[in-house]
C-alpha positions as CSV (number, residue, x, y, z in Angstrom):
1,M,-50.2,-5.8,4.2
2,A,-49.1,-9.0,5.6
3,L,-45.5,-10.4,5.4
4,G,-45.4,-14.2,5.8
5,G,-48.9,-14.6,7.0
6,K,-48.1,-12.0,10.1
7,A,-48.9,-8.2,10.4
8,E,-46.4,-5.9,8.8
9,I,-43.7,-4.7,10.9
10,E,-42.4,-1.2,10.8
11,A,-38.8,-0.7,12.0
12,V,-37.1,2.5,12.9
13,I,-33.2,2.5,12.3
14,R,-31.5,5.8,13.6
15,I,-28.3,6.4,11.7
16,P,-25.8,8.1,14.0
17,N,-23.8,11.0,13.4
18,I,-20.5,9.2,13.2
19,E,-18.3,12.3,13.7
20,A,-20.4,13.5,16.7
21,L,-20.7,10.3,18.8
22,A,-19.0,10.2,22.0
23,D,-16.2,7.5,22.3
24,D,-18.4,5.2,24.3
25,E,-21.1,5.5,21.9
26,L,-19.0,4.8,18.9
27,A,-17.9,1.6,20.7
28,E,-21.5,0.5,20.6
29,V,-21.8,1.2,16.9
30,A,-18.6,-0.3,16.0
31,H,-18.9,-4.0,17.5
32,M,-15.9,-6.0,17.5
33,R,-13.7,-3.1,16.3
34,D,-10.8,-1.0,17.7
35,G,-9.5,2.6,17.5
36,R,-8.4,5.6,19.4
37,W,-11.8,5.8,20.7
38,S,-11.9,2.4,22.4
39,A,-11.3,1.9,26.3
40,Q,-8.5,-0.1,25.8
41,T,-6.6,2.3,23.7
42,R,-7.2,5.2,26.1
43,A,-5.9,2.7,28.9
44,L,-2.7,2.0,27.1
45,L,-2.2,5.6,26.3
46,E,-2.5,6.1,30.1
47,R,-0.3,3.1,30.8
48,F,2.5,4.4,28.9
49,G,2.3,8.1,29.7
50,T,1.6,9.7,26.3
51,T,-0.9,11.6,24.4
52,K,0.6,10.6,20.8
53,L,-0.8,7.7,19.1
54,D,0.0,5.9,15.9
55,L,-3.0,3.4,15.1
56,N,-3.5,2.2,11.6
57,S,-6.6,0.5,9.9
58,G,-5.4,-3.1,10.4
59,W,-5.3,-2.5,14.2
60,A,-8.9,-0.7,14.0
61,S,-10.3,-3.5,11.9
62,T,-9.7,-6.2,14.5
63,W,-11.1,-6.7,18.0
64,T,-9.5,-5.5,21.1
65,L,-8.4,-9.3,22.2
66,W,-6.9,-10.1,18.8
67,S,-3.7,-12.1,18.7
68,C,-0.9,-12.3,16.5
69,P,-0.7,-15.6,14.6
70,C,3.1,-15.5,14.6
71,C,4.1,-14.2,18.0
72,Q,0.8,-14.9,19.7
73,R,0.8,-11.8,21.5
74,E,-2.4,-10.1,22.3
75,K,-2.8,-6.3,21.4
76,L,-1.9,-5.3,25.0
77,Q,1.4,-7.2,24.7
78,I,2.1,-5.9,21.1
79,A,1.5,-2.0,21.7
80,R,4.7,0.0,22.4
81,I,6.5,3.2,22.5
82,S,8.4,4.6,19.6
83,S,11.9,6.4,20.2
84,G,9.7,9.7,19.4
85,G,7.2,8.9,22.4
86,V,4.3,7.7,20.2
87,L,2.3,4.6,21.2
88,L,2.5,2.4,18.4
89,C,-0.6,0.3,17.6
90,R,-0.4,-1.1,14.2
91,L,-0.9,-4.4,12.5
92,E,0.0,-5.2,9.0
93,Y,-1.5,-7.2,6.0
94,H,0.8,-10.3,5.5
95,H,0.4,-12.2,2.0
96,D,2.5,-14.5,0.0
97,H,4.7,-12.7,-2.7
98,I,4.6,-15.7,-4.8
99,G,1.0,-14.9,-5.6
100,D,2.3,-11.5,-7.1
101,L,5.1,-13.5,-9.2
102,A,2.3,-16.2,-10.6
103,K,0.2,-13.6,-11.6
104,R,2.9,-11.6,-13.8
105,I,3.6,-15.1,-15.2
106,F,-0.2,-15.5,-16.3
107,R,0.1,-12.1,-17.5
108,E,3.2,-12.7,-19.8
109,R,1.8,-16.0,-21.2
110,N,-2.0,-15.0,-21.3
111,P,-2.1,-11.4,-23.1
112,R,-5.5,-10.1,-23.3
113,S,-7.6,-11.6,-26.3
114,G,-9.8,-10.2,-28.8
115,E,-12.4,-12.8,-27.6
116,R,-14.5,-11.9,-24.8
117,D,-15.1,-15.6,-23.1
118,I,-11.2,-16.2,-23.4
119,N,-10.4,-13.3,-21.3
120,I,-13.1,-14.2,-18.8
121,Q,-11.8,-18.0,-18.5
122,V,-8.0,-16.8,-18.1
123,S,-9.1,-14.5,-15.5
124,R,-11.2,-17.2,-13.6
125,A,-8.3,-19.7,-14.1
126,K,-5.7,-17.5,-12.8
127,D,-7.8,-16.8,-9.5
128,A,-8.7,-20.3,-9.0
129,L,-5.0,-21.6,-9.0
130,M,-3.9,-18.9,-6.5
131,P,-4.7,-21.1,-3.6
132,L,-2.8,-23.8,-5.0
133,I,0.3,-21.7,-5.5
134,E,0.5,-19.6,-2.5
135,R,2.3,-21.3,0.6
136,F,-0.2,-19.7,3.2
137,E,-3.3,-17.5,3.2
138,S,-3.1,-13.9,3.7
139,T,-3.5,-12.6,7.1
140,Q,-2.8,-9.8,9.6
141,I,0.1,-10.0,11.7
142,C,1.6,-7.7,14.3
143,I,4.2,-5.0,13.2
144,D,7.0,-6.3,14.9
145,C,6.7,-9.7,13.2
146,N,6.3,-7.8,10.0
147,L,9.5,-6.1,10.7
148,A,11.6,-9.4,11.9
149,E,10.2,-11.1,8.4
150,G,11.8,-8.1,6.7
151,R,15.0,-7.9,8.6
152,A,15.3,-11.7,8.1
153,K,14.8,-11.4,4.3
154,L,17.3,-8.2,4.1
155,E,20.0,-10.1,6.1
156,L,19.6,-13.2,3.6
157,T,19.7,-11.2,0.5
158,G,21.8,-12.8,-2.0
159,E,20.6,-16.4,-0.7
160,I,17.1,-16.0,-0.8
161,D,14.4,-15.5,-3.6
162,A,13.4,-11.8,-3.9
163,N,9.5,-13.4,-4.5
164,F,9.9,-15.5,-1.1
165,T,7.7,-14.9,1.6
166,F,8.0,-16.5,5.2
167,A,4.9,-18.1,6.5
168,P,3.5,-17.0,10.1
169,S,4.5,-20.4,11.3
170,E,8.1,-19.9,9.8
171,I,8.5,-16.3,11.4
172,A,7.6,-17.8,14.8
173,S,10.5,-20.0,14.4
174,F,13.2,-17.7,14.2
175,I,11.8,-14.6,16.5
176,T,12.6,-14.2,20.2
177,V,9.3,-12.5,21.7
178,A,8.7,-10.1,24.7
179,E,6.0,-7.9,25.7
180,N,5.6,-4.6,24.2
181,R,9.1,-4.4,22.2
182,T,10.5,-5.5,19.0
183,H,11.6,-9.0,18.5
184,E,15.1,-10.3,18.2
185,I,15.7,-12.4,15.2
186,D,17.8,-15.6,14.8
187,V,19.4,-15.5,11.2
188,E,20.2,-19.1,11.3
189,K,17.0,-20.2,12.1
190,A,15.6,-18.0,9.6
191,R,17.9,-19.5,6.9
192,T,17.0,-23.1,8.1
193,A,13.2,-22.2,7.4
194,W,14.3,-20.7,4.0
195,L,16.1,-24.2,2.9
196,A,13.5,-26.3,4.3
197,A,10.8,-24.3,1.9
198,K,13.3,-23.7,-1.0
199,D,12.5,-26.9,-3.1
200,D,8.5,-26.6,-2.5
201,F,8.9,-22.9,-3.4
202,A,10.6,-23.6,-6.7
203,D,7.9,-26.3,-7.3
204,R,5.2,-24.1,-7.0
205,I,6.6,-21.5,-9.3
206,D,7.2,-24.3,-11.8
207,F,3.4,-25.2,-11.2
208,A,2.5,-21.6,-11.9
209,T,4.4,-21.6,-15.0
210,R,3.2,-24.9,-16.5
211,M,-0.4,-24.0,-15.7
212,A,-0.1,-20.5,-17.2
213,Q,1.1,-22.2,-20.4
214,R,-1.4,-24.8,-20.4
215,I,-4.3,-22.0,-20.2
216,A,-2.5,-20.1,-23.0
217,S,-2.4,-23.3,-25.1
218,G,-6.2,-23.5,-25.0
219,R,-6.4,-26.4,-22.2
220,H,-8.7,-26.1,-19.1
221,R,-11.4,-24.1,-20.9
222,R,-14.8,-23.9,-19.2
223,E,-17.8,-22.5,-20.7
224,V,-18.9,-19.1,-19.7
225,A,-22.7,-19.2,-18.6
226,P,-24.6,-16.5,-20.5
227,G,-26.5,-13.8,-18.7
228,Q,-26.6,-12.8,-15.2
229,R,-24.9,-15.1,-12.6
230,L,-27.1,-17.7,-10.6
231,L,-28.2,-15.9,-7.6
232,G,-29.9,-18.5,-5.9
233,P,-32.5,-18.3,-3.0
234,I,-32.8,-14.7,-1.7
235,Q,-31.3,-13.8,1.4
236,E,-33.1,-11.7,4.0
237,R,-30.3,-9.4,4.4
238,D,-30.4,-8.4,0.9
239,V,-34.1,-7.6,1.1
240,V,-33.5,-5.7,4.3
241,Y,-30.8,-3.8,2.6
242,R,-33.2,-2.9,-0.4
243,L,-35.8,-1.6,1.8
244,F,-33.3,0.4,3.9
245,A,-31.9,2.0,0.6
246,A,-35.3,2.7,-0.6
247,A,-36.0,4.5,2.5
248,V,-33.4,6.8,3.2
249,P,-33.6,10.4,1.9
250,P,-32.5,10.8,-1.9
251,G,-28.8,11.8,-1.8
252,Y,-27.7,9.8,1.0
253,R,-24.2,8.3,0.7
254,H,-23.8,4.9,2.4
255,R,-20.3,5.6,4.4
256,L,-20.8,4.8,7.6
257,G,-17.6,2.2,7.5
258,A,-15.4,5.0,6.0
259,L,-16.6,7.4,8.7
260,I,-15.9,4.8,11.6
261,E,-12.4,4.2,10.1
262,A,-11.5,7.6,10.1
263,R,-12.7,8.1,13.8
264,S,-10.5,5.2,14.5
265,V,-7.3,5.6,12.9
266,C,-4.5,8.2,14.1
267,N,-1.1,9.1,12.8
268,D,0.6,10.8,15.5
269,S,3.9,9.3,14.2
270,A,4.6,11.7,11.3
271,G,7.5,14.2,11.7
272,Q,8.8,12.5,15.0
273,S,12.5,12.4,15.4
274,L,15.0,12.8,17.9
275,K,17.0,16.1,17.4
276,P,20.6,15.4,16.2
277,K,23.6,17.4,17.2
278,R,24.5,20.1,14.7
279,K,28.1,20.3,13.1
280,A,30.4,23.4,12.9
281,V,29.3,26.0,10.4
282,V,31.3,25.7,7.2
283,R,32.2,29.0,5.2
284,P,29.8,29.6,2.4
285,P,30.7,30.2,-1.3
286,T,31.3,33.8,-2.2
287,D,29.3,35.4,-4.6
288,S,31.6,34.8,-7.7
289,E,31.6,30.9,-6.5
290,F,27.9,30.8,-6.2
291,A,27.3,32.5,-9.7
292,A,29.8,29.8,-11.1
293,V,27.7,27.0,-9.7
294,E,24.5,28.7,-11.3
295,A,25.9,29.0,-14.4
296,A,27.1,25.3,-14.4
297,Q,23.7,24.1,-13.4
298,G,21.8,26.7,-15.4
299,E,21.1,24.3,-18.2
300,T,19.6,21.6,-16.0
301,K,15.8,21.2,-16.1
302,T,15.6,20.4,-12.3
303,W,17.7,23.5,-11.2
304,N,15.6,25.9,-13.5
305,H,12.2,24.4,-12.4
306,A,13.1,24.9,-8.7
307,G,13.3,28.6,-9.2
308,P,15.4,31.3,-7.1
309,D,13.2,30.9,-4.0
310,W,13.5,27.0,-3.7
311,L,14.0,25.3,-0.4
312,C,14.8,21.3,-0.2
313,P,11.7,19.9,1.3
314,C,13.6,17.3,3.1
315,C,16.7,19.4,4.9
316,D,15.2,22.8,4.0
317,R,18.4,24.4,2.6
318,S,18.5,26.7,-0.2
319,K,20.3,26.5,-3.6
320,R,23.0,28.3,-2.0
321,E,23.0,26.2,1.0
322,I,23.1,23.0,-0.7
323,C,26.6,24.2,-2.3
324,R,29.6,22.4,-1.0
325,K,33.1,21.8,-1.7
326,S,34.3,18.7,-3.7
327,N,37.5,16.8,-2.8
328,R,39.0,19.0,-5.4
329,G,37.8,22.4,-4.0
330,K,35.4,23.2,-6.4
331,W,31.9,24.2,-5.3
332,T,29.1,21.9,-6.7
333,A,25.4,21.5,-6.1
334,R,22.5,19.5,-7.8
335,I,18.9,19.4,-7.6
336,H,17.2,15.8,-8.3
337,R,13.7,14.8,-9.3
338,V,12.2,12.1,-7.3
339,V,8.7,10.6,-6.7
340,E,6.4,11.2,-3.8
341,Y,3.4,8.7,-3.7
342,V,0.1,9.9,-2.4
343,P,-2.4,8.1,-0.5
344,E,-6.0,7.4,-2.0
345,D,-8.9,9.6,-0.6
346,D,-11.6,8.7,-2.7
347,E,-14.2,6.4,-0.8
348,E,-15.2,4.5,-3.9
349,S,-11.6,4.2,-5.2
350,L,-10.6,2.7,-1.7
351,A,-13.5,0.4,-1.7
352,R,-12.8,-0.9,-5.0
353,R,-9.1,-0.8,-4.7
354,R,-9.1,-3.2,-1.6
355,L,-10.8,-5.9,-3.6
356,D,-7.3,-6.8,-4.9
357,A,-4.7,-4.9,-2.5
358,A,-1.9,-6.8,-1.1
359,S,-1.3,-3.8,1.3
360,Q,-3.4,-1.8,3.8
361,I,-1.9,1.3,2.3
362,I,-3.7,2.3,-1.0
363,I,-2.1,4.8,-3.3
364,G,-4.0,7.1,-5.5
365,S,-1.6,9.3,-7.2
366,Y,2.1,10.6,-7.2
367,R,3.8,13.6,-7.7
368,S,7.4,14.9,-8.6
369,V,9.3,16.5,-5.9
370,L,12.8,18.3,-6.3
371,I,15.4,17.5,-3.4
372,C,19.1,18.3,-3.2
373,H,21.7,15.9,-3.9
374,D,22.5,15.1,-0.3
375,C,19.1,14.0,0.5
376,R,18.9,12.0,-2.6
377,N,22.3,10.5,-1.6
378,V,21.0,9.0,1.8
379,S,18.7,6.7,-0.5
380,A,21.6,5.7,-2.9
381,E,23.9,5.2,-0.1
382,L,21.6,3.0,1.9
383,Q,20.8,0.8,-1.1
384,R,24.7,0.4,-1.6
385,R,25.1,-0.6,2.1
386,R,22.1,-2.8,2.2
387,A,21.3,-4.9,-0.9
388,G,17.3,-5.7,-1.5
389,L,16.3,-2.0,-0.6
390,S,15.1,0.4,-3.4
391,E,15.0,4.2,-3.9
392,Q,11.2,4.3,-2.5
393,S,12.4,2.4,0.8
394,L,12.5,5.8,2.3
395,T,9.9,8.5,1.9
396,L,10.3,12.1,2.0
397,D,9.1,12.1,5.6
398,N,11.7,9.6,6.5
399,L,14.5,11.7,4.8
400,R,13.5,14.8,6.8
401,E,13.6,12.7,9.8
402,L,16.9,11.4,9.1
403,V,18.5,14.5,7.9
404,E,16.8,16.9,10.6
405,G,19.6,19.2,11.7
406,A,21.1,19.6,8.4
407,V,24.2,22.1,8.1
408,P,24.7,24.4,5.2
409,H,27.7,23.3,2.7
410,S,28.0,19.9,4.4
411,P,27.0,16.5,3.7
412,H,24.5,14.8,6.1
413,E,25.6,13.0,9.1
414,I,23.1,9.7,8.7
415,D,22.5,6.9,11.2
416,F,22.3,4.2,8.5
417,E,21.4,1.6,11.0
418,R,18.2,3.7,11.9
419,A,17.7,4.4,8.4
420,A,17.9,0.7,7.5
421,A,15.5,-0.2,10.0
422,I,12.9,2.7,8.8
423,A,13.4,1.0,5.4
424,V,12.4,-2.4,6.4
425,A,9.5,-1.1,8.3
426,N,8.3,0.5,4.9
427,A,7.6,-3.0,3.4
428,P,3.8,-2.4,3.3
429,L,4.5,0.7,1.2
430,M,6.6,-1.0,-1.2
431,E,3.6,-3.5,-1.8
432,A,1.3,-0.5,-2.0
433,I,3.7,1.0,-4.7
434,D,3.3,-2.4,-6.5
435,D,-0.3,-2.4,-6.1
436,F,-0.5,1.1,-7.7
437,A,1.3,0.0,-10.7
438,D,-0.8,-3.1,-11.3
439,H,-3.9,-0.8,-11.0
440,R,-2.5,1.6,-13.7
441,T,-2.0,-1.6,-15.8
442,R,-5.5,-2.8,-15.2
443,A,-7.1,0.8,-16.0
444,F,-5.0,1.4,-18.8
445,E,-5.7,-2.0,-20.3
446,V,-9.5,-1.5,-20.0
447,L,-9.1,2.0,-21.6
448,A,-7.0,0.3,-24.5
449,D,-9.6,-2.4,-25.1
450,I,-12.3,0.0,-25.5
451,R,-10.4,2.4,-27.9
452,Q,-9.3,-0.8,-30.0
453,M,-13.1,-2.2,-30.2
454,T,-14.2,1.1,-31.1
455,K,-11.3,1.7,-33.9
456,I,-11.1,-2.0,-35.3
457,M,-14.6,-3.3,-34.7
458,G,-16.3,0.0,-35.2
459,W,-18.3,-0.3,-32.3
460,S,-19.8,2.6,-30.2
461,S,-18.1,3.5,-27.1
462,R,-21.1,2.2,-25.0
463,K,-21.0,-0.9,-26.7
464,A,-17.4,-1.7,-25.9
465,R,-17.9,-0.3,-22.4
466,E,-20.6,-2.9,-22.2
467,I,-18.6,-6.0,-23.5
468,V,-15.8,-4.9,-20.8
469,G,-18.3,-4.6,-17.9
470,Y,-19.5,-8.1,-19.0
471,E,-16.0,-9.5,-19.0
472,I,-15.6,-8.3,-15.3
473,A,-18.8,-9.3,-14.0
474,K,-18.3,-12.8,-15.3
475,A,-14.6,-13.2,-14.4
476,K,-15.4,-12.0,-10.7
477,G,-18.7,-13.8,-10.3
478,W,-20.6,-10.5,-10.0
479,E,-24.2,-9.2,-11.5
480,L,-23.6,-7.5,-14.8
481,E,-24.5,-4.1,-13.4
482,E,-21.6,-4.5,-10.8
483,G,-19.5,-5.3,-13.8
484,D,-20.6,-2.0,-15.6
485,D,-20.2,0.0,-12.4
486,H,-16.5,-1.2,-11.9
487,A,-15.9,-0.8,-15.5
488,D,-16.9,3.0,-15.7
489,W,-14.8,3.3,-12.4
490,L,-11.6,2.0,-14.2
491,L,-12.1,4.3,-17.1
492,A,-12.5,7.0,-15.2
493,E,-9.4,5.9,-13.2
494,A,-7.5,5.6,-16.4
495,R,-8.1,9.0,-17.6
496,R,-7.3,10.5,-14.1
497,L,-4.0,8.6,-14.2
498,L,-3.5,9.7,-17.8
499,A,-3.8,13.4,-17.0
500,I,-1.5,13.2,-14.1
501,D,1.2,11.6,-16.4
502,E,0.8,14.2,-18.9
503,A,0.8,17.0,-16.1
504,K,4.2,15.7,-15.2
505,Q,5.7,15.8,-18.7
C-alpha cells in the first residue's frame, strides 16, 4: 500500500511505564515540563538542605526556566523554605473575578429556555463577551505574587469591590521583590492601583449587565448551523492519533498525562507546623458536672451523632476534654457540623472540569465533619478580626496546625496573624469551592432539563439527552459525539452529587 505515492511507513511507538521510569528517563518523556523528578528540583532540595517538597500542578505544568509575569522571578528565585522546613515550589492560576460576576449576571438575566437554539446562542454570546469584560487574560503567577494580591485586597476590604482582581501589572506596582522569600506589599500603592482601575471596572460591569439584557431581549441572535461542526482540512495529528488509537490493545486507557502529573507533584506540607508551648493543666469536670453537660447536650443532633468515643478531628480532644467553664462558672461544651471539601480524583472528571475551572484545585465532593466549639471558634474569630474571609478560609488541616498542643478544658491559644496568612494563601481553594458550586449547578440543570423534556414533552430519556448533547456541542463548537459524551458525564455527575446530598440528610 502506498501513502502519497510513497511506500508505506511503519512506525513503532514504545509507550513507557511512567510509574517505573527513572527520573532522567521521565525528563525525556515530559519535555518542557517540571516536577519532583527534574534535575533542577533535586538541586533546589540540596541547596536548601531539605528532603521535604511541596510542588503543585502549576509548577509541574511549566518548564524549568518559567518566569512570573508579575515579579519577573524565575523558578530558582521563587522556590523558598516554609516555616516547617518544606521547599515550596508553587504556581497559582490567576484569573479576573469580574468574569465570574459577568457569568452570574448572564445566568440571572438569561435563564435556560425551552428552545434549544436560544440556549446555544446565549451560551455562545456569553463566551464571546468574556474577553471584552475581563481586564486581563488568565495566567499563572508565583505563589508569592498570589499571596501579595490576596493580602492587598484583605487590607483594602471595605474600599475595594469584592469582585475586583488586580492584574499582573498592577500587582507588580505594589510589591517589593527579593529572591526566595515572600514579597512585601505597599498598601498605598495597591490603593492607588484600585482607584486607577475603579471606573473602568464599573464600566465593564455595566457593559456586562447591558449586554446580558440585550441578549435576554432577543438581540444579537446568530443562527445556529445544523448538523456537525465544520471540521476544515484534515490535520496530520488527527490521522496519526486515530491510527495509534486503533493499534493499541483493547482496553488501553489514554492516561499518560495523568500519570506524569502524579509522578511530578508532591505535598509534604500537609501537617507541618511548629510545636506550640502547652499551657498549664486545668481541673477537669467531675462525673456529676460532665453528666450535666451530657444532659444539656443530649437533645442536639451533633452531640448524639458524635457518639461516646468521639474525638475532635482537629484538636484530638474527647467530649469530656472539650468541656470548659464559662465566665459564670458553668461547664459547657458544644459540637458543630462543618463541611470538608474533597479533591476530585476521577481522571475523566478532572479532564472535563479543567475546561471551565478557575483554579488548579478541583473539588469532587464534600463530607460533613463534627468538630468542637473551640476549633470552630477559630474560624469565627478570624472572620471577626479580618473582614473578607469566610468559614471555608481555613481547612481542617489548617485548624489542626493552628491548635496543635491544645489543652483539655481550655480555649485554644491561636496566632491569628499566622491564621490570617494561611487564610489568604487559601484563595485558590475559595475559587475551587466556587467552581464546585458552578459545576453542581450545571450538572443539576442538565438533569432538570431532561426530566422536564420527558415529563412535559413526552420524549424518551434518550431523545432528551440527545437534545442536551446537541446544545452542548453547538455551544462549545464540538463534534456532536463530544457533546453527547459530555452530557452523559454531566448526568452521571448530577446523580452522584444527589446521592451525596441525600446521604448527608
